[in-house]
Gaussian input, Z-matrix of N, CA and C with variables (Angstrom, degrees):
# hf/3-21g

backbone

0 1
 N
 C     1     B1
 C     2     B2     1     A1
 N     3     B3     2     A2     1     D1
 C     4     B4     3     A3     2     D2
 C     5     B5     4     A4     3     D3
 N     6     B6     5     A5     4     D4
 C     7     B7     6     A6     5     D5
 C     8     B8     7     A7     6     D6
 N     9     B9     8     A8     7     D7
 C    10    B10     9     A9     8     D8
 C    11    B11    10    A10     9     D9
 N    12    B12    11    A11    10    D10
 C    13    B13    12    A12    11    D11
 C    14    B14    13    A13    12    D12
 N    15    B15    14    A14    13    D13
 C    16    B16    15    A15    14    D14
 C    17    B17    16    A16    15    D15
 N    18    B18    17    A17    16    D16
 C    19    B19    18    A18    17    D17
 C    20    B20    19    A19    18    D18
 N    21    B21    20    A20    19    D19
 C    22    B22    21    A21    20    D20
 C    23    B23    22    A22    21    D21
 N    24    B24    23    A23    22    D22
 C    25    B25    24    A24    23    D23
 C    26    B26    25    A25    24    D24
 N    27    B27    26    A26    25    D25
 C    28    B28    27    A27    26    D26
 C    29    B29    28    A28    27    D27
 N    30    B30    29    A29    28    D28
 C    31    B31    30    A30    29    D29
 C    32    B32    31    A31    30    D30
 N    33    B33    32    A32    31    D31
 C    34    B34    33    A33    32    D32
 C    35    B35    34    A34    33    D33
 N    36    B36    35    A35    34    D34
 C    37    B37    36    A36    35    D35
 C    38    B38    37    A37    36    D36
 N    39    B39    38    A38    37    D37
 C    40    B40    39    A39    38    D38
 C    41    B41    40    A40    39    D39
 N    42    B42    41    A41    40    D40
 C    43    B43    42    A42    41    D41
 C    44    B44    43    A43    42    D42
 N    45    B45    44    A44    43    D43
 C    46    B46    45    A45    44    D44
 C    47    B47    46    A46    45    D45
 N    48    B48    47    A47    46    D46
 C    49    B49    48    A48    47    D47
 C    50    B50    49    A49    48    D48
 N    51    B51    50    A50    49    D49
 C    52    B52    51    A51    50    D50
 C    53    B53    52    A52    51    D51
 N    54    B54    53    A53    52    D52
 C    55    B55    54    A54    53    D53
 C    56    B56    55    A55    54    D54
 N    57    B57    56    A56    55    D55
 C    58    B58    57    A57    56    D56
 C    59    B59    58    A58    57    D57
 N    60    B60    59    A59    58    D58
 C    61    B61    60    A60    59    D59
 C    62    B62    61    A61    60    D60
 N    63    B63    62    A62    61    D61
 C    64    B64    63    A63    62    D62
 C    65    B65    64    A64    63    D63
 N    66    B66    65    A65    64    D64
 C    67    B67    66    A66    65    D65
 C    68    B68    67    A67    66    D66
 N    69    B69    68    A68    67    D67
 C    70    B70    69    A69    68    D68
 C    71    B71    70    A70    69    D69
 N    72    B72    71    A71    70    D70
 C    73    B73    72    A72    71    D71
 C    74    B74    73    A73    72    D72
 N    75    B75    74    A74    73    D73
 C    76    B76    75    A75    74    D74
 C    77    B77    76    A76    75    D75
 N    78    B78    77    A77    76    D76
 C    79    B79    78    A78    77    D77
 C    80    B80    79    A79    78    D78
 N    81    B81    80    A80    79    D79
 C    82    B82    81    A81    80    D80
 C    83    B83    82    A82    81    D81
 N    84    B84    83    A83    82    D82
 C    85    B85    84    A84    83    D83
 C    86    B86    85    A85    84    D84
 N    87    B87    86    A86    85    D85
 C    88    B88    87    A87    86    D86
 C    89    B89    88    A88    87    D87
 N    90    B90    89    A89    88    D88
 C    91    B91    90    A90    89    D89
 C    92    B92    91    A91    90    D90
 N    93    B93    92    A92    91    D91
 C    94    B94    93    A93    92    D92
 C    95    B95    94    A94    93    D93
 N    96    B96    95    A95    94    D94
 C    97    B97    96    A96    95    D95
 C    98    B98    97    A97    96    D96
 N    99    B99    98    A98    97    D97
 C   100   B100    99    A99    98    D98
 C   101   B101   100   A100    99    D99
 N   102   B102   101   A101   100   D100
 C   103   B103   102   A102   101   D101
 C   104   B104   103   A103   102   D102
 N   105   B105   104   A104   103   D103
 C   106   B106   105   A105   104   D104
 C   107   B107   106   A106   105   D105
 N   108   B108   107   A107   106   D106
 C   109   B109   108   A108   107   D107
 C   110   B110   109   A109   108   D108
 N   111   B111   110   A110   109   D109
 C   112   B112   111   A111   110   D110
 C   113   B113   112   A112   111   D111
 N   114   B114   113   A113   112   D112
 C   115   B115   114   A114   113   D113
 C   116   B116   115   A115   114   D114
 N   117   B117   116   A116   115   D115
 C   118   B118   117   A117   116   D116
 C   119   B119   118   A118   117   D117
 N   120   B120   119   A119   118   D118
 C   121   B121   120   A120   119   D119
 C   122   B122   121   A121   120   D120
 N   123   B123   122   A122   121   D121
 C   124   B124   123   A123   122   D122
 C   125   B125   124   A124   123   D123
 N   126   B126   125   A125   124   D124
 C   127   B127   126   A126   125   D125
 C   128   B128   127   A127   126   D126
 N   129   B129   128   A128   127   D127
 C   130   B130   129   A129   128   D128
 C   131   B131   130   A130   129   D129
 N   132   B132   131   A131   130   D130
 C   133   B133   132   A132   131   D131
 C   134   B134   133   A133   132   D132
 N   135   B135   134   A134   133   D133
 C   136   B136   135   A135   134   D134
 C   137   B137   136   A136   135   D135
 N   138   B138   137   A137   136   D136
 C   139   B139   138   A138   137   D137
 C   140   B140   139   A139   138   D138
 N   141   B141   140   A140   139   D139
 C   142   B142   141   A141   140   D140
 C   143   B143   142   A142   141   D141
 N   144   B144   143   A143   142   D142
 C   145   B145   144   A144   143   D143
 C   146   B146   145   A145   144   D144
 N   147   B147   146   A146   145   D145
 C   148   B148   147   A147   146   D146
 C   149   B149   148   A148   147   D147
 N   150   B150   149   A149   148   D148
 C   151   B151   150   A150   149   D149
 C   152   B152   151   A151   150   D150
 N   153   B153   152   A152   151   D151
 C   154   B154   153   A153   152   D152
 C   155   B155   154   A154   153   D153
 N   156   B156   155   A155   154   D154
 C   157   B157   156   A156   155   D155
 C   158   B158   157   A157   156   D156
 N   159   B159   158   A158   157   D157
 C   160   B160   159   A159   158   D158
 C   161   B161   160   A160   159   D159
 N   162   B162   161   A161   160   D160
 C   163   B163   162   A162   161   D161
 C   164   B164   163   A163   162   D162
 N   165   B165   164   A164   163   D163
 C   166   B166   165   A165   164   D164
 C   167   B167   166   A166   165   D165
 N   168   B168   167   A167   166   D166
 C   169   B169   168   A168   167   D167
 C   170   B170   169   A169   168   D168
 N   171   B171   170   A170   169   D169
 C   172   B172   171   A171   170   D170
 C   173   B173   172   A172   171   D171
 N   174   B174   173   A173   172   D172
 C   175   B175   174   A174   173   D173
 C   176   B176   175   A175   174   D174
 N   177   B177   176   A176   175   D175
 C   178   B178   177   A177   176   D176
 C   179   B179   178   A178   177   D177
 N   180   B180   179   A179   178   D178
 C   181   B181   180   A180   179   D179
 C   182   B182   181   A181   180   D180
 N   183   B183   182   A182   181   D181
 C   184   B184   183   A183   182   D182
 C   185   B185   184   A184   183   D183
 N   186   B186   185   A185   184   D184
 C   187   B187   186   A186   185   D185
 C   188   B188   187   A187   186   D186
 N   189   B189   188   A188   187   D187
 C   190   B190   189   A189   188   D188
 C   191   B191   190   A190   189   D189
 N   192   B192   191   A191   190   D190
 C   193   B193   192   A192   191   D191
 C   194   B194   193   A193   192   D192
 N   195   B195   194   A194   193   D193
 C   196   B196   195   A195   194   D194
 C   197   B197   196   A196   195   D195
 N   198   B198   197   A197   196   D196
 C   199   B199   198   A198   197   D197
 C   200   B200   199   A199   198   D198
 N   201   B201   200   A200   199   D199
 C   202   B202   201   A201   200   D200
 C   203   B203   202   A202   201   D201
 N   204   B204   203   A203   202   D202
 C   205   B205   204   A204   203   D203
 C   206   B206   205   A205   204   D204
 N   207   B207   206   A206   205   D205
 C   208   B208   207   A207   206   D206
 C   209   B209   208   A208   207   D207
 N   210   B210   209   A209   208   D208
 C   211   B211   210   A210   209   D209
 C   212   B212   211   A211   210   D210
 N   213   B213   212   A212   211   D211
 C   214   B214   213   A213   212   D212
 C   215   B215   214   A214   213   D213
 N   216   B216   215   A215   214   D214
 C   217   B217   216   A216   215   D215
 C   218   B218   217   A217   216   D216
 N   219   B219   218   A218   217   D217
 C   220   B220   219   A219   218   D218
 C   221   B221   220   A220   219   D219
 N   222   B222   221   A221   220   D220
 C   223   B223   222   A222   221   D221
 C   224   B224   223   A223   222   D222
 N   225   B225   224   A224   223   D223
 C   226   B226   225   A225   224   D224
 C   227   B227   226   A226   225   D225
 N   228   B228   227   A227   226   D226
 C   229   B229   228   A228   227   D227
 C   230   B230   229   A229   228   D228
 N   231   B231   230   A230   229   D229
 C   232   B232   231   A231   230   D230
 C   233   B233   232   A232   231   D231
 N   234   B234   233   A233   232   D232
 C   235   B235   234   A234   233   D233
 C   236   B236   235   A235   234   D234
 N   237   B237   236   A236   235   D235
 C   238   B238   237   A237   236   D236
 C   239   B239   238   A238   237   D237
 N   240   B240   239   A239   238   D238
 C   241   B241   240   A240   239   D239
 C   242   B242   241   A241   240   D240
 N   243   B243   242   A242   241   D241
 C   244   B244   243   A243   242   D242
 C   245   B245   244   A244   243   D243
 N   246   B246   245   A245   244   D244
 C   247   B247   246   A246   245   D245
 C   248   B248   247   A247   246   D246
 N   249   B249   248   A248   247   D247
 C   250   B250   249   A249   248   D248
 C   251   B251   250   A250   249   D249
 N   252   B252   251   A251   250   D250
 C   253   B253   252   A252   251   D251
 C   254   B254   253   A253   252   D252
 N   255   B255   254   A254   253   D253
 C   256   B256   255   A255   254   D254
 C   257   B257   256   A256   255   D255
 N   258   B258   257   A257   256   D256
 C   259   B259   258   A258   257   D257
 C   260   B260   259   A259   258   D258
 N   261   B261   260   A260   259   D259
 C   262   B262   261   A261   260   D260
 C   263   B263   262   A262   261   D261
 N   264   B264   263   A263   262   D262
 C   265   B265   264   A264   263   D263
 C   266   B266   265   A265   264   D264
 N   267   B267   266   A266   265   D265
 C   268   B268   267   A267   266   D266
 C   269   B269   268   A268   267   D267
 N   270   B270   269   A269   268   D268
 C   271   B271   270   A270   269   D269
 C   272   B272   271   A271   270   D270
 N   273   B273   272   A272   271   D271
 C   274   B274   273   A273   272   D272
 C   275   B275   274   A274   273   D273
 N   276   B276   275   A275   274   D274
 C   277   B277   276   A276   275   D275
 C   278   B278   277   A277   276   D276
 N   279   B279   278   A278   277   D277
 C   280   B280   279   A279   278   D278
 C   281   B281   280   A280   279   D279
 N   282   B282   281   A281   280   D280
 C   283   B283   282   A282   281   D281
 C   284   B284   283   A283   282   D282
 N   285   B285   284   A284   283   D283
 C   286   B286   285   A285   284   D284
 C   287   B287   286   A286   285   D285
 N   288   B288   287   A287   286   D286
 C   289   B289   288   A288   287   D287
 C   290   B290   289   A289   288   D288
 N   291   B291   290   A290   289   D289
 C   292   B292   291   A291   290   D290
 C   293   B293   292   A292   291   D291
 N   294   B294   293   A293   292   D292
 C   295   B295   294   A294   293   D293
 C   296   B296   295   A295   294   D294
 N   297   B297   296   A296   295   D295
 C   298   B298   297   A297   296   D296
 C   299   B299   298   A298   297   D297
 N   300   B300   299   A299   298   D298
 C   301   B301   300   A300   299   D299
 C   302   B302   301   A301   300   D300
 N   303   B303   302   A302   301   D301
 C   304   B304   303   A303   302   D302
 C   305   B305   304   A304   303   D303
 N   306   B306   305   A305   304   D304
 C   307   B307   306   A306   305   D305
 C   308   B308   307   A307   306   D306
 N   309   B309   308   A308   307   D307
 C   310   B310   309   A309   308   D308
 C   311   B311   310   A310   309   D309
 N   312   B312   311   A311   310   D310
 C   313   B313   312   A312   311   D311
 C   314   B314   313   A313   312   D312
 N   315   B315   314   A314   313   D313
 C   316   B316   315   A315   314   D314
 C   317   B317   316   A316   315   D315

   B1=1.4408
   B2=1.5352
   B3=1.3354
   B4=1.4601
   B5=1.5195
   B6=1.3263
   B7=1.4599
   B8=1.5215
   B9=1.3078
   B10=1.4607
   B11=1.5209
   B12=1.3033
   B13=1.4623
   B14=1.5140
   B15=1.2905
   B16=1.4515
   B17=1.5254
   B18=1.3029
   B19=1.4627
   B20=1.5252
   B21=1.3176
   B22=1.4664
   B23=1.5217
   B24=1.3131
   B25=1.4648
   B26=1.5238
   B27=1.3410
   B28=1.4686
   B29=1.5323
   B30=1.3321
   B31=1.4621
   B32=1.5251
   B33=1.3203
   B34=1.4587
   B35=1.5224
   B36=1.3281
   B37=1.4651
   B38=1.5267
   B39=1.3324
   B40=1.4723
   B41=1.5312
   B42=1.3193
   B43=1.4630
   B44=1.5238
   B45=1.3247
   B46=1.4626
   B47=1.5223
   B48=1.3299
   B49=1.4708
   B50=1.5286
   B51=1.3410
   B52=1.4702
   B53=1.5229
   B54=1.3279
   B55=1.4636
   B56=1.5280
   B57=1.3314
   B58=1.4586
   B59=1.5269
   B60=1.3375
   B61=1.4748
   B62=1.5336
   B63=1.3373
   B64=1.4699
   B65=1.5269
   B66=1.3184
   B67=1.4664
   B68=1.5345
   B69=1.3311
   B70=1.4669
   B71=1.5195
   B72=1.3302
   B73=1.4617
   B74=1.5243
   B75=1.3232
   B76=1.4636
   B77=1.5288
   B78=1.3208
   B79=1.4697
   B80=1.5293
   B81=1.3221
   B82=1.4654
   B83=1.5255
   B84=1.3357
   B85=1.4549
   B86=1.5282
   B87=1.3418
   B88=1.4653
   B89=1.5137
   B90=1.3207
   B91=1.4677
   B92=1.5299
   B93=1.3228
   B94=1.4680
   B95=1.5247
   B96=1.3101
   B97=1.4602
   B98=1.5222
   B99=1.3243
   B100=1.4632
   B101=1.5189
   B102=1.3289
   B103=1.4650
   B104=1.5239
   B105=1.3256
   B106=1.4601
   B107=1.5185
   B108=1.3222
   B109=1.4624
   B110=1.5191
   B111=1.3348
   B112=1.4647
   B113=1.5172
   B114=1.3248
   B115=1.4587
   B116=1.5243
   B117=1.3155
   B118=1.4528
   B119=1.5154
   B120=1.3255
   B121=1.4661
   B122=1.5311
   B123=1.3145
   B124=1.4612
   B125=1.5220
   B126=1.3144
   B127=1.4640
   B128=1.5205
   B129=1.3222
   B130=1.4604
   B131=1.5168
   B132=1.2962
   B133=1.4535
   B134=1.5143
   B135=1.2972
   B136=1.4576
   B137=1.5204
   B138=1.3128
   B139=1.4597
   B140=1.5225
   B141=1.3269
   B142=1.4608
   B143=1.5192
   B144=1.3148
   B145=1.4615
   B146=1.5144
   B147=1.3306
   B148=1.4570
   B149=1.5286
   B150=1.3281
   B151=1.4584
   B152=1.5177
   B153=1.3310
   B154=1.4659
   B155=1.5243
   B156=1.3229
   B157=1.4705
   B158=1.5279
   B159=1.3257
   B160=1.4677
   B161=1.5310
   B162=1.3368
   B163=1.4705
   B164=1.5261
   B165=1.3375
   B166=1.4681
   B167=1.5291
   B168=1.3306
   B169=1.4690
   B170=1.5261
   B171=1.3371
   B172=1.4687
   B173=1.5246
   B174=1.3381
   B175=1.4720
   B176=1.5316
   B177=1.3111
   B178=1.4701
   B179=1.5281
   B180=1.3255
   B181=1.4613
   B182=1.5209
   B183=1.3335
   B184=1.4617
   B185=1.5320
   B186=1.3101
   B187=1.4563
   B188=1.5272
   B189=1.2966
   B190=1.4537
   B191=1.5093
   B192=1.3319
   B193=1.4660
   B194=1.5204
   B195=1.3491
   B196=1.4584
   B197=1.5216
   B198=1.3186
   B199=1.4665
   B200=1.5286
   B201=1.3055
   B202=1.4694
   B203=1.5217
   B204=1.3253
   B205=1.4649
   B206=1.5274
   B207=1.3313
   B208=1.4696
   B209=1.5306
   B210=1.3476
   B211=1.4665
   B212=1.5159
   B213=1.3031
   B214=1.4538
   B215=1.5271
   B216=1.3275
   B217=1.4629
   B218=1.5224
   B219=1.3255
   B220=1.4684
   B221=1.5226
   B222=1.3208
   B223=1.4648
   B224=1.5219
   B225=1.3153
   B226=1.4669
   B227=1.5259
   B228=1.3116
   B229=1.4758
   B230=1.5259
   B231=1.3023
   B232=1.4680
   B233=1.5247
   B234=1.3427
   B235=1.4708
   B236=1.5294
   B237=1.3293
   B238=1.4644
   B239=1.5231
   B240=1.3128
   B241=1.4639
   B242=1.5237
   B243=1.3332
   B244=1.4549
   B245=1.5231
   B246=1.3153
   B247=1.4647
   B248=1.5248
   B249=1.3259
   B250=1.4676
   B251=1.5265
   B252=1.3183
   B253=1.4688
   B254=1.5198
   B255=1.3246
   B256=1.4614
   B257=1.5249
   B258=1.3346
   B259=1.4644
   B260=1.5254
   B261=1.3355
   B262=1.4678
   B263=1.5218
   B264=1.3245
   B265=1.4631
   B266=1.5280
   B267=1.3319
   B268=1.4620
   B269=1.5286
   B270=1.3184
   B271=1.4676
   B272=1.5222
   B273=1.3202
   B274=1.4745
   B275=1.5179
   B276=1.3197
   B277=1.4589
   B278=1.5216
   B279=1.3171
   B280=1.4649
   B281=1.5083
   B282=1.3301
   B283=1.4624
   B284=1.5157
   B285=1.3232
   B286=1.4640
   B287=1.5305
   B288=1.3055
   B289=1.4675
   B290=1.5199
   B291=1.2981
   B292=1.4621
   B293=1.5221
   B294=1.3058
   B295=1.4432
   B296=1.5164
   B297=1.3171
   B298=1.4525
   B299=1.5261
   B300=1.3058
   B301=1.4605
   B302=1.5255
   B303=1.2957
   B304=1.4611
   B305=1.5218
   B306=1.2996
   B307=1.4488
   B308=1.5067
   B309=1.3154
   B310=1.4549
   B311=1.5223
   B312=1.3429
   B313=1.4613
   B314=1.5149
   B315=1.3220
   B316=1.4625
   B317=1.5159
   A1=112.28
   A2=117.66
   A3=119.26
   A4=112.74
   A5=117.11
   A6=120.88
   A7=110.64
   A8=117.69
   A9=120.89
   A10=113.64
   A11=118.80
   A12=118.86
   A13=113.19
   A14=120.14
   A15=121.37
   A16=110.54
   A17=117.12
   A18=123.47
   A19=109.53
   A20=114.68
   A21=120.39
   A22=109.23
   A23=117.37
   A24=119.94
   A25=111.38
   A26=117.80
   A27=119.65
   A28=110.86
   A29=117.54
   A30=121.49
   A31=110.27
   A32=116.32
   A33=121.03
   A34=109.74
   A35=116.58
   A36=120.76
   A37=111.31
   A38=117.38
   A39=120.90
   A40=111.14
   A41=116.63
   A42=120.65
   A43=110.47
   A44=116.41
   A45=120.24
   A46=110.83
   A47=117.75
   A48=121.05
   A49=111.52
   A50=117.25
   A51=121.17
   A52=110.53
   A53=115.85
   A54=120.12
   A55=110.43
   A56=117.13
   A57=120.74
   A58=110.43
   A59=116.42
   A60=120.36
   A61=110.40
   A62=117.12
   A63=121.40
   A64=110.35
   A65=116.36
   A66=120.95
   A67=110.61
   A68=116.70
   A69=121.65
   A70=110.48
   A71=116.89
   A72=120.88
   A73=110.68
   A74=116.58
   A75=120.65
   A76=110.41
   A77=116.85
   A78=120.32
   A79=111.16
   A80=116.39
   A81=120.55
   A82=111.85
   A83=116.40
   A84=121.00
   A85=112.96
   A86=116.80
   A87=120.14
   A88=113.53
   A89=116.13
   A90=121.15
   A91=109.26
   A92=115.31
   A93=120.90
   A94=107.56
   A95=116.93
   A96=120.74
   A97=110.67
   A98=116.53
   A99=121.33
   A100=111.77
   A101=116.24
   A102=118.27
   A103=111.94
   A104=118.07
   A105=119.85
   A106=112.19
   A107=116.82
   A108=119.55
   A109=111.92
   A110=117.27
   A111=119.99
   A112=112.39
   A113=117.49
   A114=121.13
   A115=108.18
   A116=114.93
   A117=121.78
   A118=108.63
   A119=116.68
   A120=118.86
   A121=110.47
   A122=115.67
   A123=119.88
   A124=108.37
   A125=115.76
   A126=121.48
   A127=110.38
   A128=114.88
   A129=120.05
   A130=106.63
   A131=116.20
   A132=120.20
   A133=111.09
   A134=115.65
   A135=122.31
   A136=110.54
   A137=116.16
   A138=119.99
   A139=110.60
   A140=116.11
   A141=120.53
   A142=113.88
   A143=117.97
   A144=119.59
   A145=114.86
   A146=117.94
   A147=119.00
   A148=110.98
   A149=116.65
   A150=120.18
   A151=111.02
   A152=115.72
   A153=119.70
   A154=110.85
   A155=116.98
   A156=120.38
   A157=110.64
   A158=116.50
   A159=120.21
   A160=110.51
   A161=116.80
   A162=120.29
   A163=110.14
   A164=116.59
   A165=120.05
   A166=110.67
   A167=116.75
   A168=119.56
   A169=110.63
   A170=116.36
   A171=120.22
   A172=110.99
   A173=115.38
   A174=120.99
   A175=109.89
   A176=117.21
   A177=120.37
   A178=112.40
   A179=118.02
   A180=121.64
   A181=113.15
   A182=116.70
   A183=120.71
   A184=110.72
   A185=114.77
   A186=121.05
   A187=108.99
   A188=117.55
   A189=121.81
   A190=112.61
   A191=115.85
   A192=120.58
   A193=111.42
   A194=116.24
   A195=120.86
   A196=113.95
   A197=117.19
   A198=120.85
   A199=108.60
   A200=116.40
   A201=119.63
   A202=111.91
   A203=117.45
   A204=120.04
   A205=114.39
   A206=117.53
   A207=118.80
   A208=111.53
   A209=114.69
   A210=121.65
   A211=108.86
   A212=116.30
   A213=119.95
   A214=110.11
   A215=115.73
   A216=120.66
   A217=112.25
   A218=118.59
   A219=119.94
   A220=112.12
   A221=117.67
   A222=121.38
   A223=110.23
   A224=116.30
   A225=122.08
   A226=112.02
   A227=117.64
   A228=120.71
   A229=112.62
   A230=117.04
   A231=120.21
   A232=111.56
   A233=117.70
   A234=121.44
   A235=108.75
   A236=116.74
   A237=121.21
   A238=110.20
   A239=117.45
   A240=121.82
   A241=110.26
   A242=116.91
   A243=121.42
   A244=110.77
   A245=116.83
   A246=121.50
   A247=111.28
   A248=117.04
   A249=121.59
   A250=110.68
   A251=117.10
   A252=120.77
   A253=111.66
   A254=116.92
   A255=119.94
   A256=110.53
   A257=117.25
   A258=120.22
   A259=110.66
   A260=116.75
   A261=120.49
   A262=112.61
   A263=117.84
   A264=119.79
   A265=112.20
   A266=117.32
   A267=121.00
   A268=112.17
   A269=114.79
   A270=119.78
   A271=110.79
   A272=118.05
   A273=120.78
   A274=109.66
   A275=117.10
   A276=120.59
   A277=110.76
   A278=117.16
   A279=120.57
   A280=111.93
   A281=117.00
   A282=121.01
   A283=112.08
   A284=117.43
   A285=119.79
   A286=108.45
   A287=114.84
   A288=121.60
   A289=111.00
   A290=114.96
   A291=120.46
   A292=110.83
   A293=116.94
   A294=120.07
   A295=110.18
   A296=114.31
   A297=123.02
   A298=112.21
   A299=116.92
   A300=121.54
   A301=108.27
   A302=116.08
   A303=120.96
   A304=109.51
   A305=115.97
   A306=120.34
   A307=112.60
   A308=115.19
   A309=121.88
   A310=112.38
   A311=117.71
   A312=120.03
   A313=113.02
   A314=119.08
   A315=121.73
   A316=110.53
   D1=-7.00
   D2=-179.09
   D3=-58.07
   D4=-32.89
   D5=-178.24
   D6=-63.91
   D7=-25.25
   D8=-177.10
   D9=-80.09
   D10=-9.41
   D11=-173.60
   D12=-66.74
   D13=-10.26
   D14=174.28
   D15=-80.57
   D16=-2.89
   D17=179.85
   D18=-94.45
   D19=170.49
   D20=174.69
   D21=-59.53
   D22=143.28
   D23=-178.06
   D24=-61.25
   D25=-32.79
   D26=177.91
   D27=-67.14
   D28=-34.90
   D29=177.35
   D30=-66.48
   D31=-42.82
   D32=178.42
   D33=-62.02
   D34=-45.09
   D35=-178.81
   D36=-62.51
   D37=-45.17
   D38=179.40
   D39=-63.98
   D40=-41.27
   D41=179.80
   D42=-64.97
   D43=-43.14
   D44=177.89
   D45=-62.89
   D46=-42.02
   D47=178.33
   D48=-61.73
   D49=-40.50
   D50=177.23
   D51=-63.19
   D52=-42.14
   D53=179.84
   D54=-63.18
   D55=-46.95
   D56=-179.01
   D57=-59.67
   D58=-42.22
   D59=178.94
   D60=-63.66
   D61=-47.33
   D62=179.95
   D63=-63.55
   D64=-39.75
   D65=179.79
   D66=-64.20
   D67=-40.98
   D68=177.85
   D69=-61.20
   D70=-47.12
   D71=178.56
   D72=-61.47
   D73=-43.85
   D74=-179.70
   D75=-60.87
   D76=-43.36
   D77=178.10
   D78=-61.95
   D79=-41.68
   D80=-179.69
   D81=-63.03
   D82=-34.27
   D83=-176.58
   D84=-97.27
   D85=-0.60
   D86=-179.51
   D87=70.42
   D88=31.01
   D89=-178.50
   D90=-100.87
   D91=135.18
   D92=173.30
   D93=-94.62
   D94=114.71
   D95=-177.59
   D96=-80.17
   D97=138.11
   D98=178.32
   D99=-60.76
   D100=-34.14
   D101=-177.14
   D102=-65.45
   D103=-22.92
   D104=178.08
   D105=-64.37
   D106=-33.57
   D107=-179.84
   D108=-71.21
   D109=-15.47
   D110=179.33
   D111=-85.80
   D112=-15.87
   D113=-178.28
   D114=-91.09
   D115=85.09
   D116=-179.14
   D117=-143.65
   D118=161.90
   D119=176.72
   D120=-62.19
   D121=153.18
   D122=176.16
   D123=-64.15
   D124=136.17
   D125=-179.10
   D126=-70.12
   D127=147.95
   D128=173.71
   D129=-87.40
   D130=127.44
   D131=-179.76
   D132=129.61
   D133=-174.90
   D134=-175.97
   D135=-94.91
   D136=113.40
   D137=174.24
   D138=-122.11
   D139=11.65
   D140=-175.67
   D141=-118.02
   D142=4.60
   D143=177.21
   D144=92.73
   D145=12.90
   D146=178.30
   D147=-66.35
   D148=-32.71
   D149=177.51
   D150=-60.49
   D151=-44.91
   D152=178.04
   D153=-63.40
   D154=-38.08
   D155=179.04
   D156=-63.89
   D157=-40.72
   D158=178.83
   D159=-67.23
   D160=-39.89
   D161=176.40
   D162=-61.84
   D163=-39.26
   D164=178.44
   D165=-63.78
   D166=-39.28
   D167=176.74
   D168=-63.46
   D169=-42.31
   D170=178.24
   D171=-63.16
   D172=-41.34
   D173=178.87
   D174=-60.08
   D175=-34.48
   D176=-177.81
   D177=-63.94
   D178=-18.41
   D179=178.92
   D180=-83.58
   D181=-9.47
   D182=179.69
   D183=-72.92
   D184=156.45
   D185=175.87
   D186=-65.72
   D187=132.20
   D188=179.97
   D189=-101.88
   D190=178.10
   D191=177.63
   D192=-74.78
   D193=-33.58
   D194=-175.92
   D195=-100.89
   D196=-13.96
   D197=179.99
   D198=-145.98
   D199=139.81
   D200=-179.23
   D201=-80.64
   D202=-12.35
   D203=-176.56
   D204=-96.71
   D205=-13.92
   D206=-176.07
   D207=-167.11
   D208=163.95
   D209=172.53
   D210=-94.62
   D211=154.63
   D212=175.93
   D213=-85.99
   D214=158.18
   D215=-175.14
   D216=-61.28
   D217=-34.95
   D218=179.66
   D219=-59.15
   D220=-28.41
   D221=175.39
   D222=-80.88
   D223=-44.99
   D224=-175.61
   D225=-65.84
   D226=-36.73
   D227=-175.72
   D228=-62.75
   D229=-14.44
   D230=178.71
   D231=-65.49
   D232=-22.01
   D233=173.78
   D234=-64.60
   D235=-41.38
   D236=178.15
   D237=-63.52
   D238=-43.62
   D239=178.11
   D240=-62.62
   D241=-43.73
   D242=177.94
   D243=-57.79
   D244=-48.13
   D245=-179.27
   D246=-62.13
   D247=-44.55
   D248=179.98
   D249=-63.04
   D250=-46.15
   D251=-179.20
   D252=-63.53
   D253=-40.65
   D254=179.30
   D255=-66.09
   D256=-41.12
   D257=179.49
   D258=-65.77
   D259=-45.90
   D260=-177.04
   D261=-65.07
   D262=-24.22
   D263=179.17
   D264=-98.32
   D265=6.21
   D266=-176.68
   D267=-86.32
   D268=163.56
   D269=176.70
   D270=-69.24
   D271=-27.50
   D272=178.07
   D273=-63.15
   D274=-47.25
   D275=179.63
   D276=-68.22
   D277=-37.82
   D278=179.44
   D279=-63.00
   D280=-28.23
   D281=179.77
   D282=-75.50
   D283=-17.67
   D284=179.96
   D285=-90.14
   D286=73.83
   D287=-176.93
   D288=-64.18
   D289=153.51
   D290=179.72
   D291=-89.17
   D292=43.85
   D293=179.51
   D294=-93.28
   D295=154.70
   D296=176.44
   D297=57.85
   D298=38.83
   D299=176.69
   D300=-106.02
   D301=148.69
   D302=178.74
   D303=-88.44
   D304=154.52
   D305=175.37
   D306=105.22
   D307=150.52
   D308=-175.84
   D309=-73.27
   D310=-26.48
   D311=-174.91
   D312=-92.10
   D313=-0.97
   D314=-177.84
   D315=-92.01

């Protein structure tokens, strides 16, 4: 619930009350709620793509086709595309279903 503290305190309180009620029902019915797995400490490490950014910086030091001192960004950005494509085809991404989202395009 720490992420909610940027909200109005009444919003945080109502959201917490809804969670407690849903959690009580889930316990009564023996259901494991998916949202419970999201309430965990922030992981130590890179989960935002900083590793890929550092690799791209390292790639920029390689000899390029047009310059002997560096690669151009159009070549380097392919690392970003590689990372995105691998993530989008992974089981981790497949598990993040687009269910219970608002909006007509979701």
